[in-house]
C-alpha positions in Angstrom: 8.7 12.9 -6.1 7.8 16.7 -6.3 8.9 18.5 -8.5 8.9 22.2 -7.0 12.0 24.6 -8.3 15.6 23.4 -5.9 16.6 25.7 -3.3 19.8 27.5 -3.8 23.3 25.2 -2.9 23.9 28.1 -0.5 20.6 27.3 1.3 21.2 23.5 0.8 24.3 23.6 2.0 23.2 25.4 5.2 20.9 23.0 5.6 22.8 20.0 5.4 25.5 21.2 7.6 23.3 22.6 10.3 21.1 18.6 10.3 24.7 17.4 10.8 25.8 19.3 13.5 22.4 18.9 15.5 22.5 14.7 15.0 26.3 14.5 16.2 24.3 16.5 18.9 21.8 14.1 20.0 24.4 11.3 19.8 26.8 13.1 22.1 24.3 14.3 24.2 21.8 11.5 24.5 23.2 8.0 23.9 22.5 5.6 23.0 19.9 7.2 20.3 18.0 5.9 17.0 16.5 7.1 14.0 13.4 5.5 13.4 13.0 4.9 10.1 9.8 4.4 7.5 12.1 4.1 4.7 11.0 7.0 3.2 12.7 10.3 1.9 12.6 12.1 4.8 14.2 8.8 7.1 16.5 8.8 3.8 18.1 12.4 4.3 18.5 11.4 7.8 20.1 7.9 6.7 22.2 9.5 4.1 23.5 12.1 6.9 24.2 10.0 9.6 25.8 7.0 7.6 28.4 9.4 5.6 29.2 11.0 8.3 29.5 8.2 10.6 27.2 9.6 13.3 26.6 6.8 16.6 22.7 6.9 15.7 21.5 3.3 15.4 18.8 2.6 12.1 15.4 1.0 12.5 12.5 0.4 10.8 9.6 -1.5 11.6 7.9 -4.3 9.3 4.1 -4.5 9.8 3.7 -7.8 7.2 2.1 -5.3 5.2 4.6 -3.0 3.8 5.1 -2.6 -0.3 7.8 -4.5 -2.0 9.1 -1.5 -3.3 9.7 0.0 0.8 11.1 -3.4 1.9 13.7 -3.3 -1.2 14.6 0.5 0.4 16.4 -2.1 3.0 18.9 -3.6 0.2 19.7 -0.7 -1.4 20.8 1.1 1.9 23.2 -2.0 2.2 24.7 -1.9 -0.7 24.7 2.0 -0.6 25.9 2.3 2.9 27.2 -1.4 4.0 24.7 -1.1 6.9 21.9 -3.8 7.6 18.6 -1.4 8.5 17.7 -3.4 12.1 14.0 -4.7 11.6 11.7 -4.9 14.4 8.5 -7.1 13.4 4.7 -7.4 15.1 4.4 -10.2 17.7 2.8 -12.8 15.3 0.2 -14.3 17.7 -0.9 -10.7 18.4 -1.6 -10.5 14.0 -3.2 -13.9 13.8 -5.6 -13.0 16.5 -6.8 -9.6 15.1 -6.7 -11.3 11.9 -8.6 -14.2 12.9 -11.0 -12.2 14.9 -11.4 -9.9 12.9 -10.7 -9.7 9.2 -7.8 -8.7 7.3 -9.0 -5.3 6.5 -10.8 -4.4 9.5 -9.2 -1.3 8.7 -11.7 0.0 6.6 -14.6 -0.3 9.3 -13.9 1.8 11.8 -10.8 4.5 13.0 -10.8 2.1 16.5 -10.0 -1.1 14.6 -7.3 0.7 12.2 -5.9 2.0 15.5 -5.8 -1.1 17.0 -4.2 -2.8 13.6 -1.1 0.0 14.3 -1.2 -0.8 18.0 -0.1 -4.1 16.8 2.0 -3.6 13.5 3.9 -0.6 14.6 3.1 1.0 18.1 4.2 -2.4 20.2 7.3 -3.3 17.5 8.2 0.5 18.4 8.4 0.3 22.2 10.6 -2.9 21.5 12.9 -0.9 19.2 12.7 2.1 21.8 14.1 -0.3 25.2 17.4 1.4 26.4 17.6 3.8 24.1 18.5 7.9 25.2 16.7 9.2 22.6 14.9 8.7 19.4 15.2 10.9 16.1 12.1 11.3 13.5 11.8 12.5 10.0 8.6 14.3 10.8 8.2 17.8 9.4 5.3 20.3 10.0 4.2 20.8 6.3 3.3 17.1 6.2 0.0 17.7 8.3 -2.3 19.7 10.2 -1.8 17.3 13.0 1.9 18.2 12.8 1.8 22.1 12.4 2.8 22.5 15.7 5.5 20.0 15.9 8.9 21.1 17.8 12.5 20.2 17.2 12.4 18.4 20.3 10.3 16.8 23.0 10.0 14.6 25.7 8.0 11.7 24.8 5.8 10.7 28.0 5.2 7.3 26.6 8.7 6.4 26.5 10.2 8.4 29.0 13.1 9.7 27.0 14.0 12.5 24.3 12.5 12.8 21.0 14.1 14.5 18.0 12.2 16.0 14.9 15.1 17.7 13.4 13.4 18.2 9.9 10.7 19.9 12.0 11.4 23.2 9.8 12.6 22.1 6.5 10.1 22.1 3.6 9.2 18.7 0.7 11.5 21.3 -1.9 14.3 20.7 0.5 14.2 17.6 1.3 14.1 16.3 -2.2 17.1 18.8 -3.4 19.1 16.8 -0.9 18.2 13.6 -2.2 19.0 14.7 -5.6 22.5 16.2 -5.1 23.4 13.8 -2.9 22.5 10.4 -5.0 20.4 9.2 -2.6 18.2 5.9 -2.8 14.8 6.1 -2.1 11.6 4.9 -2.4 10.6 4.2 -6.2 7.0 4.5 -5.3 7.7 8.3 -4.7 7.7 8.3 -8.5 4.2 6.8 -8.8 2.7 10.1 -7.1 3.1 8.3 -3.5 3.7 11.4 -1.4 3.6 9.7 2.1 4.3 5.4 2.5 2.6 3.3 5.1 1.6 0.0 4.5 0.0 -1.2 1.0 -3.8 -1.3 2.3 -3.8 2.1 3.8 -2.1 4.5 1.4 -2.4 5.4 -2.4 -0.8 8.0 -4.5 -1.7 11.8 -3.8 -3.8 13.9 -7.1 -2.4 17.2 -8.1 -3.0 19.5 -5.3 -3.7 17.4 -2.5 -2.1 17.3 1.2 1.3 15.6 1.1 -0.6 12.7 3.5 -4.0 12.9 1.7 -3.5 9.7 0.9 -2.5 8.1 4.0 -5.9 6.2 5.8 -7.7 8.1 2.6 -11.2 7.6 4.3 -10.6 8.9 7.5 -11.2 12.7 8.5 -7.6 14.3 8.2 -7.7 14.8 12.2 -7.5 11.1 12.6 -4.5 10.6 9.8 -1.8 9.2 12.3 -0.9 5.7 13.6 -0.3 6.3 17.7 3.3 6.2 16.7 3.7 10.4 17.0 0.1 11.4 19.3 1.1 14.2 21.5 -0.5 14.8 24.4 -3.6 17.6 24.6 -1.5 19.2 27.6 2.1 19.2 28.0 3.5 16.7 30.3 5.1 17.7 33.5 9.1 17.5 32.9 11.5 17.0 35.8 14.1 20.0 35.5 16.8 17.5 34.6 15.1 16.3 31.4 14.1 20.1 30.3 17.6 21.6 30.5 
């Protein structure tokens, strides 16, 4: 958890109201929409907004089979607080077994390619199933999370899944995220209190040290430019979009 000074009540009220309006518009204009939740701090802001306001956006998460127990505990805390079951998608067991038996459980450390292949099996393929039939998906990505997200738009057309992708927290700061969670007493992953500012699979995540970037603890053995799992890769050239998609 960040110890930065909280933002003003007026600014936070404006942020929260703007977020709720944005999510309502997404639900109304792109049904059925879904929130792809990592169960991290940003996604808990979105989860709280959606469930407290009764916005018709489904919430799902990807259980890769290698998440921290603390991360999975958030599912029960959401159930207790909001009487809502987050939908869980898991990787294909045969594909996981083939990878592990052929390359080893921790082949991720040997090369970027092998790490990305693991992410492909455990995260990207299940995401495709989760988004099937959806009109749009919502994420908790922010521009200040990493260099790979510095140009993150609020709205973009995802050519891979063929639907609109919304990043309504793109302009939020980390202090704003935590101010929201505190003000609304939102349940969150206890690992955040132990120095984990960005949380993924257990073997791919460590706490960050003072002065490090927010995502320095993710795939820390790789170069900063490669630190994405494939769920949010953006094309180098903006894809051509039909007029009806741009409007």
